[in-house]
VEXDREN-2710 file (C-alpha; in Angstrom, 1 decimal):
% VEXDREN-2710
k/r/px/py/pz
1/VAL/-8.4/1.4/-0.4
2/GLU/-11.4/0.8/1.5
3/THR/-10.0/0.3/5.0
4/TYR/-6.6/1.5/6.2
5/GLU/-6.0/-2.4/6.5
6/ARG/-5.4/-3.4/2.9
7/ALA/-3.1/-0.1/2.6
8/ILE/-1.0/-1.8/5.4
9/GLU/-1.5/-5.0/3.2
10/LEU/0.0/-3.9/0.2
11/ALA/2.3/-2.0/0.9
12/GLY/3.3/-5.2/2.3
13/GLU/3.4/-6.5/-0.4
14/LEU/5.5/-3.6/-2.4
15/SER/7.9/-3.4/0.0
16/ALA/8.8/-7.5/-0.7
17/ALA/8.5/-7.1/-4.6
18/PRO/12.1/-7.7/-6.1
19/GLY/14.6/-5.6/-7.0
20/ALA/17.7/-6.2/-8.1
21/GLY/19.0/-9.8/-8.5
22/GLY/15.6/-10.1/-7.2
23/LYS/16.1/-9.6/-3.6
24/PRO/13.5/-8.1/-1.5
25/ILE/13.6/-4.4/-1.7
26/HIS/12.3/-3.7/1.4
27/GLU/11.5/0.2/0.8
28/TRP/10.1/2.4/3.5
29/LEU/7.2/3.0/2.2
30/GLU/5.0/6.4/4.3
31/LEU/0.9/5.8/4.0
32/ARG/-0.8/9.2/4.2
33/PRO/-4.8/9.5/3.8
34/PHE/-6.1/10.8/0.9
35/TYR/-8.6/14.1/2.2
36/GLY/-11.2/16.1/0.2
37/VAL/-12.6/12.8/-0.4
38/SER/-15.5/10.7/0.8
39/PRO/-14.6/7.2/-0.4
40/THR/-17.9/5.8/-2.5
41/ILE/-18.7/1.9/-1.5
42/THR/-21.3/0.4/-3.9
43/GLU/-23.4/-2.7/-4.1
END
């Protein structure tokens, strides 16, 4: 993703996704930077 803040936002959405019985899964997620490739931003 473009920014760390966006990664946090997406992780929060994923953790709130419904699991069995429709209840949020509240899964712990670990965010890690992806090294070796610079992000490409085009306008």
